[in-house]
C-alpha positions in Angstrom: 13.1 7.9 16.9 9.4 7.8 17.6 6.7 6.7 20.0 7.0 3.1 21.0 4.3 1.7 23.3 4.2 -1.6 25.2 1.7 -3.5 27.2 3.1 -6.1 29.6 1.8 -8.9 31.8 3.7 -9.2 35.1 3.4 -12.1 37.5 3.9 -12.2 41.2 7.6 -13.1 40.8 8.2 -10.0 38.6 8.5 -11.9 35.4 7.4 -9.7 32.4 5.8 -10.8 29.2 5.0 -8.4 26.4 1.4 -8.8 25.3 1.1 -5.8 22.9 3.2 -3.4 21.0 2.2 -0.2 19.2 4.3 2.1 17.1 3.1 5.7 16.9 -0.4 5.4 18.2 -0.6 8.9 19.7 -4.3 8.9 20.8 -3.7 5.7 22.8 -0.8 7.5 24.4 -3.0 10.4 25.3 -5.6 8.1 26.9 -2.9 6.3 28.9 -1.3 9.5 30.0 -4.6 10.8 31.4 -5.1 7.5 33.2 -1.6 7.8 34.7 -2.2 11.4 35.8 -5.5 10.3 37.4 -3.9 7.4 39.3 -0.4 8.4 40.2 -0.2 12.1 41.1 3.4 11.7 39.9 6.4 13.8 40.7 7.6 12.9 37.3 6.3 15.6 35.0 6.4 13.7 31.7 4.7 10.5 30.7 7.8 9.0 29.1 9.6 5.9 30.2 7.2 5.3 33.0 4.4 2.8 33.4 0.8 2.7 34.5 -1.0 -0.3 35.8 -4.4 -1.1 34.2 -7.2 -2.9 36.1 -10.4 -4.4 34.7 -12.3 -1.1 35.0 -9.6 0.7 33.1 -9.7 -1.9 30.3 -13.5 -1.7 30.0 -13.2 2.1 29.7 -10.5 1.8 27.1 -12.7 -0.7 25.1 -15.6 1.8 25.1 -13.3 4.6 24.0 -11.8 2.6 21.2 -15.2 1.3 20.0 -16.7 4.8 20.1 -13.7 6.5 18.5 -13.2 8.6 21.7 -9.5 8.3 22.3 -8.3 11.9 22.9 -6.6 13.7 20.0 -2.9 13.7 21.1 0.1 15.1 19.4 3.8 15.2 20.0 7.0 15.7 18.0 7.8 12.0 17.8 4.2 10.7 18.0 3.1 10.5 14.3 -0.4 11.0 13.0 -3.8 9.7 14.3 -3.7 6.0 13.8 -6.9 5.0 15.6 -8.5 3.3 12.6 -5.3 1.4 11.8 -5.0 0.1 15.3 -8.7 -0.4 16.3 -8.7 -4.2 15.9 -5.4 -4.6 17.7 -6.6 -2.3 20.5 -9.7 -4.4 21.0 -7.6 -7.6 20.9 -5.3 -6.1 23.5 -8.2 -5.3 25.8 -9.4 -8.9 25.7 -6.0 -10.4 26.2 -5.3 -8.0 29.1 -8.6 -8.9 30.8 -7.6 -12.6 30.6 -4.1 -11.8 32.0 -5.7 -10.1 35.0 -8.2 -13.0 35.5 -5.2 -15.3 35.6 -3.8 -13.4 38.6 -1.1 -11.3 36.8 -1.1 -7.5 36.4 -1.0 -5.5 33.2 1.0 -2.3 32.7 1.5 0.1 29.8 4.7 1.9 29.2 6.1 4.0 26.4 9.1 5.8 25.2 9.7 8.6 22.7 
């Protein structure tokens, strides 16, 4: 068990393509959870097995947070240790890929399970 995280591109027909995967990147999880809380006002109380859609502004904010080492310190029983440095290049690669996906007319969503 552990924190598994996915980014997916979704087209207008509902076809899903995985564009990124992380294993135990807790601070990214914390950043995405805060985004989800700000956007959704969810009845679901736990950011587990749910998704949040990212737009170009969200991706730009994520890029700044990654570059400036400002992902929020996040912990959880299954989350593992801070892995920001290990994932920095992959995070930035994801941001660029996700921006391109949106420019192509598809949407991008993040989901996780633990």
